[in-house]
Kinemage of the C-alpha trace (Angstrom):
@kinemage 1
@onewidth
@group {chain A} dominant
@subgroup {mainchain}
@vectorlist {calphas} color= white
{ca met a 1} P -22.296 -9.377 -17.982
{ca thr a 2} L -25.622 -10.968 -17.036
{ca lys a 3} L -23.936 -11.124 -13.443
{ca gln a 4} L -23.099 -7.576 -13.599
{ca leu a 5} L -26.487 -6.732 -14.914
{ca glu a 6} L -28.318 -8.405 -12.067
{ca gln a 7} L -26.689 -6.505 -8.924
{ca lys a 8} L -29.145 -4.038 -7.588
{ca lys a 9} L -26.640 -3.132 -4.587
{ca his a 10} L -25.094 0.231 -3.985
{ca phe a 11} L -21.156 0.440 -3.122
{ca met a 12} L -19.274 3.167 -0.922
{ca val a 13} L -16.055 4.026 0.493
{ca val a 14} L -15.612 5.751 3.658
{ca gly a 15} L -12.112 6.745 4.606
{ca ala a 16} L -9.185 8.834 5.154
{ca asn a 17} L -5.487 8.370 2.956
{ca his a 18} L -2.226 10.168 2.755
{ca arg a 19} L -3.777 13.196 0.815
{ca ser a 20} L -6.917 13.687 2.964
{ca ser a 21} L -5.440 13.047 6.488
{ca thr a 22} L -2.534 13.727 8.965
{ca met a 23} L -0.613 10.537 9.727
{ca leu a 24} L -1.803 11.839 13.718
{ca phe a 25} L -5.203 11.355 12.644
{ca arg a 26} L -4.813 8.140 10.950
{ca asp a 27} L -3.144 6.720 14.295
{ca lys a 28} L -5.829 7.673 16.119
{ca leu a 29} L -8.263 5.955 13.614
{ca ala a 30} L -6.325 3.123 12.778
{ca ile a 31} L -8.248 -0.411 13.315
{ca arg a 32} L -5.913 -2.731 14.734
{ca asp a 33} L -6.754 -6.666 14.276
{ca ser a 34} L -7.615 -7.683 17.753
{ca gln a 35} L -10.138 -4.706 16.965
{ca leu a 36} L -11.547 -5.370 14.024
{ca ala a 37} L -14.016 -7.991 15.223
{ca gln a 38} L -16.225 -5.333 17.369
{ca val a 39} L -16.069 -3.332 13.993
{ca asn a 40} L -17.216 -6.036 12.369
{ca glu a 41} L -20.091 -6.611 14.832
{ca arg a 42} L -21.023 -2.551 14.669
{ca leu a 43} L -21.058 -2.990 11.234
{ca leu a 44} L -23.775 -5.834 11.368
{ca asn a 45} L -25.620 -4.033 13.866
{ca val a 46} L -26.306 -1.475 11.477
{ca gly a 47} L -27.321 -3.618 8.682
{ca ile a 48} L -24.077 -3.554 6.963
{ca asn a 49} L -23.127 -6.935 5.944
{ca gln a 50} L -20.630 -6.900 3.315
{ca ser a 51} L -17.589 -4.678 3.940
{ca leu a 52} L -14.020 -4.493 3.616
{ca val a 53} L -11.894 -2.765 6.472
{ca val a 54} L -8.134 -1.759 5.186
{ca ser a 55} L -6.170 0.146 7.867
{ca thr a 56} L -2.596 0.870 7.151
{ca thr a 57} L -0.252 3.642 7.923
{ca asp a 58} L -1.375 5.613 5.066
{ca arg a 59} L -5.083 4.347 4.698
{ca ile a 60} L -7.947 3.415 6.789
{ca glu a 61} L -10.756 2.829 4.771
{ca val a 62} L -14.225 0.766 4.979
{ca tyr a 63} L -15.729 -0.436 1.675
{ca val a 64} L -19.350 -1.691 1.487
{ca cys a 65} L -22.143 -2.958 -0.835
{ca his a 66} L -25.556 -2.177 0.621
{ca asp a 67} L -28.964 -1.618 -0.263
{ca pro a 68} L -30.330 1.524 -2.008
{ca phe a 69} L -32.493 2.314 1.051
{ca thr a 70} L -29.821 2.411 3.742
{ca asn a 71} L -27.610 5.105 5.099
{ca pro a 72} L -23.958 3.754 5.407
{ca ala a 73} L -21.812 6.889 5.690
{ca phe a 74} L -23.846 8.366 8.433
{ca glu a 75} L -23.271 4.980 10.151
{ca ile a 76} L -19.590 4.269 9.219
{ca ile a 77} L -18.432 7.905 10.779
{ca lys a 78} L -20.360 7.305 13.615
{ca leu a 79} L -18.786 4.315 14.013
{ca leu a 80} L -15.394 5.783 13.335
{ca ser a 81} L -15.833 8.477 15.457
{ca ala a 82} L -16.768 6.308 18.733
{ca his a 83} L -13.695 4.080 17.671
{ca ala a 84} L -10.801 6.908 17.747
{ca gly a 85} L -12.797 8.810 20.640
{ca met a 86} L -13.548 12.158 17.974
{ca gly a 87} L -16.205 14.241 17.086
{ca arg a 88} L -18.294 13.751 14.173
{ca ala a 89} L -16.764 17.304 12.664
{ca glu a 90} L -13.167 15.755 13.732
{ca ile a 91} L -13.927 12.731 11.487
{ca glu a 92} L -15.506 14.403 8.390
{ca ala a 93} L -13.044 17.124 8.194
{ca gln a 94} L -10.577 14.453 7.271
{ca thr a 95} L -12.552 11.927 5.503
{ca tyr a 96} L -13.995 11.171 2.149
{ca val a 97} L -17.345 9.301 1.391
{ca leu a 98} L -17.595 8.004 -2.647
{ca ala a 99} L -19.951 6.483 -3.688
{ca asn a 100} L -20.856 3.897 -6.556
{ca asn a 101} L -18.817 4.514 -9.835
{ca glu a 102} L -16.451 6.752 -7.710
{ca ala a 103} L -15.858 4.189 -5.226
{ca val a 104} L -15.639 1.417 -7.665
{ca arg a 105} L -12.915 3.596 -9.346
{ca his a 106} L -11.545 4.613 -6.299
{ca leu a 107} L -10.942 0.963 -5.449
{ca leu a 108} L -9.738 0.201 -8.794
{ca ala a 109} L -6.907 3.070 -8.154
{ca val a 110} L -6.006 1.725 -4.614
{ca cys a 111} L -5.434 -2.110 -6.111
{ca cys a 112} L -3.384 -0.784 -8.811
{ca ala a 113} L -1.372 1.051 -6.788
{ca leu a 114} L -2.016 4.530 -8.388
{ca asp a 115} L -3.694 6.058 -5.176
{ca ser a 116} L -0.596 4.926 -3.004
{ca leu a 117} L 2.058 7.215 -1.344
{ca val a 118} L 4.691 5.871 -3.761
{ca ile a 119} L 2.842 5.438 -7.040
{ca gly a 120} L 3.520 1.800 -8.425
{ca asp a 121} L 4.204 0.299 -4.969
{ca leu a 122} L 2.509 -3.462 -4.758
{ca his a 123} L 2.547 -3.864 -1.255
{ca ile a 124} L -1.143 -2.778 -1.067
{ca arg a 125} L -2.100 -5.449 -2.968
{ca glu a 126} L -0.791 -7.613 -0.551
{ca ile a 127} L -2.768 -5.506 2.019
{ca leu a 128} L -5.743 -5.878 0.405
{ca thr a 129} L -5.455 -9.593 -0.153
{ca leu a 130} L -5.046 -10.231 3.689
{ca ser a 131} L -8.000 -7.637 4.573
{ca tyr a 132} L -10.147 -9.633 1.797
{ca lys a 133} L -9.355 -12.909 3.540
{ca lys a 134} L -10.030 -11.227 7.126
{ca ala a 135} L -13.580 -9.998 5.813
{ca his a 136} L -14.626 -13.748 4.252
{ca gln a 137} L -13.402 -15.360 7.468
{ca ala a 138} L -15.421 -13.073 9.384
{ca gly a 139} L -18.507 -13.724 7.202
{ca met a 140} L -18.631 -9.879 5.894
{ca ser a 141} L -18.040 -10.674 2.322
{ca gly a 142} L -20.579 -11.644 -0.426
{ca val a 143} L -21.446 -12.090 -3.873
{ca asp a 144} L -21.472 -8.501 -4.826
{ca leu a 145} L -18.280 -7.625 -2.333
{ca asp a 146} L -16.446 -10.916 -4.019
{ca phe a 147} L -17.414 -9.633 -7.388
{ca leu a 148} L -15.765 -6.263 -7.105
{ca ile a 149} L -12.600 -7.396 -5.641
{ca asp a 150} L -11.921 -10.136 -7.959
{ca lys a 151} L -12.659 -7.431 -10.740
{ca ala a 152} L -10.022 -4.915 -9.017
{ca phe a 153} L -7.141 -7.493 -9.039
{ca ala a 154} L -8.105 -8.839 -12.568
{ca ile a 155} L -7.504 -4.999 -13.659
{ca ser a 156} L -4.655 -4.375 -11.135
{ca asp a 157} L -3.038 -7.604 -13.366
{ca arg a 158} L -3.943 -6.093 -16.430
{ca val a 159} L -2.353 -2.331 -15.449
{ca leu a 160} L 0.666 -4.462 -14.396
{ca met a 161} L 1.283 -6.182 -17.879
{ca glu a 162} L 0.448 -3.031 -19.686
{ca thr a 163} L 2.412 -0.414 -17.980
{ca glu a 164} L 5.410 -0.057 -16.529
{ca ile a 165} L 4.212 1.306 -13.276
{ca ser a 166} L 5.974 -0.917 -10.602
{ca arg a 167} L 8.860 -1.561 -12.767
{ca ser a 168} L 11.432 1.036 -12.001
{ca pro a 169} L 12.622 2.053 -8.683
{ca val a 170} L 11.632 5.282 -7.303
{ca ser a 171} L 13.910 5.426 -4.219
{ca ile a 172} L 17.853 4.890 -3.456
{ca pro a 173} L 17.306 1.288 -1.611
{ca ala a 174} L 14.950 0.294 -4.399
{ca ala a 175} L 17.505 1.468 -7.207
{ca ala a 176} L 20.401 -0.641 -5.256
{ca ala a 177} L 17.914 -3.672 -5.507
{ca gln a 178} L 17.498 -3.186 -8.871
{ca val a 179} L 20.912 -2.530 -10.228
{ca thr a 180} L 22.109 -5.459 -8.260
{ca arg a 181} L 19.644 -8.068 -9.868
{ca asp a 182} L 20.352 -6.234 -13.390
{ca leu a 183} L 24.038 -7.461 -12.793
{ca his a 184} L 23.498 -10.727 -10.707
{ca gly a 185} L 19.939 -11.858 -11.329
{ca asp a 186} L 18.563 -13.826 -8.530
{ca leu a 187} L 19.805 -11.977 -4.926
{ca ala a 188} L 19.272 -15.684 -3.207
{ca gln a 189} L 22.315 -16.666 -4.976
{ca cys a 190} L 24.344 -13.659 -4.036
{ca asp a 191} L 27.056 -12.987 -1.459
{ca ala a 192} L 27.383 -9.457 0.064
{ca leu a 193} L 29.798 -7.554 2.247
{ca leu a 194} L 29.212 -3.995 4.136
{ca ile a 195} L 32.390 -2.355 5.027
{ca gly a 196} L 31.694 0.497 7.677
{ca ala a 197} L 28.548 1.493 9.705
{ca gly a 198} L 27.018 4.454 8.098
{ca glu a 199} L 23.391 4.858 8.219
{ca met a 200} L 23.209 4.599 4.360
{ca gly a 201} L 24.999 1.736 4.092
{ca glu a 202} L 23.063 -0.345 6.953
{ca met a 203} L 19.605 0.913 4.763
{ca leu a 204} L 20.820 -0.607 1.754
{ca ala a 205} L 22.000 -3.586 3.196
{ca thr a 206} L 18.542 -4.048 4.838
{ca ser a 207} L 17.003 -3.358 1.290
{ca leu a 208} L 19.019 -6.277 0.115
{ca leu a 209} L 18.290 -8.397 2.580
{ca ser a 210} L 14.419 -7.194 2.156
{ca ala a 211} L 14.944 -8.140 -1.505
{ca gly a 212} L 16.154 -11.899 -1.172
{ca leu a 213} L 20.032 -11.362 -0.474
{ca ser a 214} L 20.878 -14.644 0.968
{ca his a 215} L 24.361 -13.899 2.755
{ca leu a 216} L 26.039 -10.750 4.303
{ca val a 217} L 29.068 -10.053 6.024
{ca val a 218} L 30.091 -7.043 8.118
{ca thr a 219} L 33.324 -5.700 8.649
{ca his a 220} L 34.768 -2.739 10.511
{ca pro a 221} L 38.410 -1.193 11.885
{ca ile a 222} L 36.296 -1.195 15.134
{ca ile a 223} L 35.270 -4.583 15.710
{ca ser a 224} L 32.524 -3.518 18.099
{ca lys a 225} L 30.790 -1.633 15.585
{ca ala a 226} L 30.920 -4.587 13.248
{ca glu a 227} L 29.597 -6.765 16.308
{ca ala a 228} L 27.114 -4.209 16.765
{ca leu a 229} L 25.684 -4.038 13.312
{ca gly a 230} L 26.105 -7.681 12.846
{ca gln a 231} L 23.441 -8.186 15.466
{ca gln a 232} L 21.370 -5.493 14.362
{ca leu a 233} L 21.248 -6.553 10.573
{ca asn a 234} L 21.586 -10.821 11.855
{ca cys a 235} L 24.148 -11.567 9.794
{ca his a 236} L 28.019 -12.645 10.227
{ca ile a 237} L 30.930 -10.213 10.987
{ca gly a 238} L 34.228 -10.325 9.015
{ca pro a 239} L 37.928 -9.396 10.281
{ca ile a 240} L 38.985 -5.960 8.711
{ca glu a 241} L 42.796 -7.596 8.261
{ca glu a 242} L 41.000 -10.564 6.087
{ca leu a 243} L 39.547 -7.692 3.960
{ca leu a 244} L 41.126 -9.069 0.401
{ca gln a 245} L 39.699 -12.399 0.932
{ca leu a 246} L 36.070 -11.177 2.033
{ca leu a 247} L 35.756 -9.241 -1.249
{ca val a 248} L 37.197 -12.282 -3.297
{ca asn a 249} L 33.980 -14.108 -2.029
{ca ser a 250} L 31.467 -11.145 -2.169
{ca asp a 251} L 29.059 -10.423 -5.059
{ca ile a 252} L 28.027 -7.173 -3.804
{ca val a 253} L 30.213 -4.861 -1.720
{ca leu a 254} L 28.491 -2.172 -0.237
{ca thr a 255} L 30.466 0.315 1.909
{ca ser a 256} L 29.613 3.220 4.177
{ca met a 257} L 32.880 4.012 6.186
{ca asn a 258} L 32.274 8.266 5.806
{ca ser a 259} L 35.795 8.808 6.411
{ca arg a 260} L 37.992 10.940 4.014
{ca arg a 261} L 40.890 8.195 2.614
{ca phe a 262} L 39.345 5.222 0.630
{ca ser a 263} L 38.705 2.349 1.860
{ca leu a 264} L 38.879 0.342 -1.234
{ca thr a 265} L 41.730 1.218 -3.529
{ca arg a 266} L 41.806 0.245 -7.123
{ca asp a 267} L 44.774 -2.134 -6.537
{ca thr a 268} L 42.983 -3.918 -3.871
{ca ile a 269} L 39.727 -4.273 -6.146
{ca thr a 270} L 42.144 -5.251 -9.021
{ca ser a 271} L 43.847 -8.396 -6.795
{ca ala a 272} L 39.991 -9.417 -5.713
{ca thr a 273} L 38.437 -9.454 -9.361
{ca thr a 274} L 41.547 -11.530 -10.452
{ca met a 275} L 41.456 -13.637 -7.760
{ca arg a 276} L 37.984 -14.284 -8.639
{ca arg a 277} L 38.696 -15.119 -12.133
{ca arg a 278} L 36.776 -11.992 -13.907
{ca lys a 279} L 33.479 -12.747 -12.099
{ca pro a 280} L 32.014 -9.661 -11.962
{ca ile a 281} L 31.605 -7.590 -8.576
{ca leu a 282} L 29.254 -4.882 -7.863
{ca leu a 283} L 30.386 -1.708 -5.907
{ca ile a 284} L 28.267 0.570 -4.417
{ca asp a 285} L 29.942 3.390 -2.827
{ca ala a 286} L 27.407 4.895 -0.044
{ca gly a 287} L 30.210 6.724 1.432
{ca val a 288} L 30.411 10.736 2.339
{ca pro a 289} L 32.901 11.454 1.054
{ca gly a 290} L 33.166 8.467 -1.219
{ca asp a 291} L 34.807 5.238 0.204
{ca ile a 292} L 36.045 3.568 -3.336
{ca asp a 293} L 38.617 5.072 -5.598
{ca his a 294} L 36.667 6.117 -8.438
{ca thr a 295} L 39.119 5.207 -10.876
{ca thr a 296} L 37.758 1.540 -10.041
{ca glu a 297} L 35.162 2.438 -12.570
{ca glu a 298} L 37.486 1.776 -15.392
{ca leu a 299} L 38.361 -2.088 -14.507
{ca glu a 300} L 36.630 -4.318 -16.790
{ca asp a 301} L 35.097 -6.622 -13.852
{ca ala a 302} L 34.143 -4.108 -11.341
{ca phe a 303} L 30.909 -2.065 -11.327
{ca leu a 304} L 30.922 0.651 -9.397
{ca tyr a 305} L 28.134 2.824 -8.447
{ca thr a 306} L 27.832 5.875 -6.185
{ca leu a 307} L 25.051 7.658 -4.439
{ca asp a 308} L 24.848 10.160 -7.213
{ca asp a 309} L 24.098 7.206 -9.720
{ca leu a 310} L 21.410 5.821 -7.762
{ca glu a 311} L 19.825 9.078 -7.695
{ca arg a 312} L 19.966 9.060 -11.560
{ca val a 313} L 18.312 5.742 -11.614
{ca thr a 314} L 15.452 6.807 -9.156
{ca arg a 315} L 14.943 9.932 -11.140
{ca glu a 316} L 14.867 7.979 -14.300
{ca gly a 317} L 12.501 5.370 -12.341
{ca ala a 318} L 10.073 8.329 -11.137
{ca glu a 319} L 9.806 9.471 -14.928
{ca thr a 320} L 8.936 5.810 -15.806
{ca arg a 321} L 6.666 5.783 -13.305
{ca glu a 322} L 4.540 8.765 -14.110
{ca val a 323} L 4.153 7.682 -17.694
{ca gly a 324} L 3.207 4.437 -16.350
{ca ala a 325} L 0.758 5.823 -14.397
{ca glu a 326} L -1.308 7.977 -17.305
{ca lys a 327} L -1.461 4.680 -18.990
{ca ala a 328} L -2.796 2.793 -15.837
{ca trp a 329} L -5.352 6.022 -15.045
{ca lys a 330} L -6.707 5.294 -18.539
{ca ile a 331} L -7.471 1.595 -17.826
{ca val a 332} L -9.073 1.707 -14.692
{ca asp a 333} L -11.429 4.715 -16.018
{ca glu a 334} L -12.074 2.409 -19.125
{ca glu a 335} L -12.788 -0.454 -16.639
{ca ala a 336} L -14.700 1.369 -14.064
{ca asn a 337} L -16.915 2.566 -16.724
{ca gln a 338} L -17.844 -0.828 -17.543
{ca leu a 339} L -18.725 -1.419 -14.132
{ca ser a 340} L -22.192 0.283 -14.739
{ca phe a 341} L -24.514 -2.017 -13.389
{ca phe a 342} L -24.265 0.292 -9.726
{ca ser a 343} L -26.281 3.408 -9.563
{ca gln a 344} L -24.528 6.183 -11.857
{ca lys a 345} L -25.882 8.935 -9.953
{ca pro a 346} L -23.315 9.124 -6.389
{ca phe a 347} L -25.307 9.962 -3.289
{ca asn a 348} L -25.585 13.074 -2.036
{ca val a 349} L -23.844 12.742 1.491
{ca asn a 350} L -25.473 15.769 2.980
{ca glu a 351} L -28.968 14.654 2.331
{ca gln a 352} L -27.645 11.017 3.377
{ca arg a 353} L -27.008 12.352 6.581
{ca ala a 354} L -29.786 14.196 7.322
{ca ser a 355} L -31.948 11.354 6.324
{ca ala a 356} L -30.489 9.771 9.777
{ca gly a 357} L -32.838 11.005 11.901
{ca ser a 358} L -35.924 9.988 9.836
{ca ile a 359} L -34.182 6.458 9.548
{ca glu a 360} L -33.987 6.752 13.593
{ca lys a 361} L -37.657 7.739 14.089
{ca leu a 362} L -38.786 4.997 12.156
{ca arg a 363} L -36.697 2.291 14.404
{ca lys a 364} L -38.028 3.652 17.143
{ca lys a 365} L -41.793 3.359 15.811
{ca ala a 366} L -40.951 -0.409 14.713
{ca val a 367} L -39.857 -1.080 18.006
{ca ile a 368} L -43.356 0.532 19.738
{ca asp a 369} L -45.374 -1.227 17.226
{ca ser a 370} L -43.738 -4.471 17.567
{ca leu a 371} L -44.633 -4.638 21.415
{ca gly a 372} L -41.331 -5.819 22.147
{ca asp a 373} L -41.013 -8.830 19.595
{ca ala a 374} L -37.441 -8.409 18.027
{ca asp a 375} L -38.443 -10.140 14.840
{ca lys a 376} L -41.493 -8.404 14.094
{ca ala a 377} L -39.529 -4.949 14.725
{ca thr a 378} L -36.933 -5.600 12.474
{ca arg a 379} L -39.878 -6.889 9.302
{ca leu a 380} L -41.619 -3.250 10.475
{ca leu a 381} L -38.685 -1.370 9.842
{ca leu a 382} L -37.537 -2.697 6.888
{ca gln a 383} L -41.030 -2.521 5.359
{ca ser a 384} L -40.993 1.556 6.238
{ca leu a 385} L -37.640 1.844 4.693
{ca lys a 386} L -38.489 0.362 1.719
{ca arg a 387} L -41.784 2.514 1.396
{ca asn a 388} L -39.887 5.911 2.361
{ca gly a 389} L -36.520 4.932 0.968
{ca asn a 390} L -36.726 7.800 -1.932
{ca arg a 391} L -37.591 9.911 0.763
{ca leu a 392} L -34.710 9.116 3.154
{ca val a 393} L -31.911 8.842 0.349
{ca thr a 394} L -32.069 11.045 -2.642
{ca pro a 395} L -29.595 11.128 -5.789
{ca met a 396} L -27.963 14.152 -6.473
{ca glu a 397} L -29.291 16.661 -9.230
{ca asp a 398} L -27.310 16.775 -12.618
{ca gly a 399} L -25.431 19.854 -12.331
{ca pro a 400} L -22.099 21.486 -13.278
{ca asn a 401} L -20.504 19.016 -11.052
{ca asp a 402} L -21.858 15.892 -12.327
{ca thr a 403} L -18.845 13.069 -12.685
{ca asp a 404} L -20.839 10.495 -14.875
């Protein structure tokens, strides 16, 4: 706790996410890897030496730890404006500025996947890890930012342990992966067969491959379609004439023929399960209308899921995640309140922006007084900022909108 109480930095985030902005806006604002060095250099030039840049399709955010007498919001929006080639008003209309405790709470929510487009999507943890690694390699991290990132991941681990926010699928492909794991366990030990070339079947197959499926075979009555899909999914193709043997070799069968007759009959599946010596087989019927004889679900060793079944799994998953999110927010609020070593009063962003002109005047005066000595100009500017700091950055007055 001593380390917390000794901190004198303020913390701020300036950003745009899927709620505050349009996808077109975020695409213009996106900071590519090749542009990151230039952005870091600009941040350093305005006195920001602890920063973390996160740029994805869903969010572009700049987290900074800074001295109390500096004005990072104004400078960051100015930087983003130049980077995206848009006016300040355009940037400000779709971005947010959060300071101190609000910024800490936001960082925790992002790391815990509470601020994601899909609540509980842990991909954001990978993105934060990679972004922080890049910041560290660029020399943009520091004791304050290190402390906050470490805390954010520790709290995210707690959320994962104490809630079910990420344990239930909320999409049909994720539901397919989940029911497959429930039946067969490790997907890396499974063989799968895709019958047909429908879009949903391809989507489900892609999801299973991403989840770790080791082996996939594609078959279709039209060999050219099987070859095209096999090339797209980077998998093997099998002759439809050997369908029974393909079924025998498969732990998972996806169908997506979308024809008006059954591609798999009950008799065919019975023969396959018998030859598999009662080893269970998972059948996922993605055809519209259905490709698999629905009476197959009566078989002891065949487990049939339709799109309606997968939709039900996703609805249950959404409900589970909603309950988990409520618990997760309580944990985030509890932990954020304990990180009280940052100023409890958020900056008035409007006053910060208004102060920028005064800071620029001080900078120009320091340059003139230093007679061209850059080191002396820096010292004079810092001395002026310290003397005038309270007037340049003024905390908000208590009021009905105070969030502390």
